[in-house]
N, C-alpha and C positions, 0 to 999 in steps of 0.2 A: 521361749515361750509361744503357746500357741493362740489364735487367734478365740475373740469372744465366742464367733460363729459354731466355729469348730467344736469348742469346751463343750457350746450350750447341746450342740447332736451328739457329741459323746457322755454327755450326763450321766444316762443308763448304764453306760461300762467302766466308766471311770474308778469304780469302787475295786472291780476286779483285776486292774493294772493292765501292761500294755509286753508288748513283744517288738523289742527292734532291733532291723537289721538289714543288712548288705542285700542293694535289690539282687535279682538274676542279671536281671538285661541291661539294665543303666546305672550309673555311678549316682546310685542316690542312695537313702536309707528309706525303707520299706516300715511303718508303723501298725502295726497286727493291734486292735481288740482281744483280751486273752480268749473269749471264745472263738473269734475269727483264728487264732494262731492256735487250738486246739481242736477244732475241724480241721485243720491244713494238717498237721501233724498226726492225725490217725490215718488219714491217706499216706503219708511218708511212711509211716508206722508199718503199713501194710506190704513193705517193700518187702524183698527176698534179702536179707543181708548176706547170704550166701555167695550174691554173685558180684563180682567185685563193681561194676557201675554201677548197681543198686548203692554199694556202700560209700562209693565214691561220691557219689552225687549227696546223700546225706549228710554226710562229712563237709561237702565244700558249701550246702546248700545252709545247715548252720552254723556255719563257723561265723564268732563274732557275734551271735544271738545275745543280748540284751534284755534282762527283765527288768522293766522298770514302773515306775507309779506319777503321777505330776504331781507336782506339791500344792498346797493352797492356790497358789495364786495361777495355776495351769502352766509351771514350767516343768520342762522334763532335761534332766539330765543326760547330754550324749556323751559317750566316750569317745576318746581321743583318736581310738583306733580307725571309729565311725568315719571320725570328722574328717581323717585324711581318708580313707576309703572313697568318699563324696567329693570333697578337695571344697571342702566347706569354708568359705570366706565369714565375712563380715554379714552378708546379704543374703537371707535364702529364703525359700518360696516351700510354702505347705498348699500339698495339691494332693484332691480327695480321689482315688483312684477305686473304684468298686467300695467297696467296704472297708480299705486300708487307705490309708494316707501317706504319702507321697514325701521325703523333704530332700531338698533341693536345694546345692547352692544356684542360686538365683544367674549368674551369667551362664553354668551347666543348663539350666534349664532351658533357659530363651534359646540356646544354642539345638537341644534338642529339640524341640516345638520348629525352631523354625526348619533343621533338617527334616522333619519328618512332614515339613506341609507340602511337599515337593512330590512325596510318595502317596500324601494321606488320602487320594482320592480313589488311586486304585486299592489300596489296600481295605478302604469303608467297601468298597465293592466286592472285593473278595470278603472280607468278613462276615459283614451286612447283607447283602446281597442275596445271600440265599433264602428259600423259604423255609420255613422251619423244619420239612421236611429232610430239608438238608438239598434239595432240588435247585438248582438255579436256575 
C-alpha cells in the first residue's frame, strides 16, 4: 500500500496506471507513472536494434516490466519475480527519486544509504559541483 502522501501527489496520474520494473543499479523496484514510462521508452525505442549492445540493453532493461494500476485503497500487486529480485521481506521503504518511486526492502535500503554516506560528499561535488555550462 502506498503512503497517503504519495497517493495525494500521484492523484493526477493514477488513472493512467504505472509501470513497475527492476532497477538498473540497485536491488530495488522502480514505479513509473505511465507518462514518465512513455517518455523513457521514446528514448529507448530510438536505439538501433541492429546493434547487439543496444538490443541486449533493451531486453535487460524491459525484463520483468509489469503494467499495473493501484486499487481503490492505493495498493499495488507486486509480482513474485520482482519481490525476489528486490529481496523484499515484510518491511519496505517507498522513496521518491525524481519523477519515479523506488520500492525497497527496508534492510537493503538502509544498507544502500549507509554505503553511500562514505562517498556522498565526493559524489555530490562531482555531480552538482559544476556550473550550468559544465565548467567546474
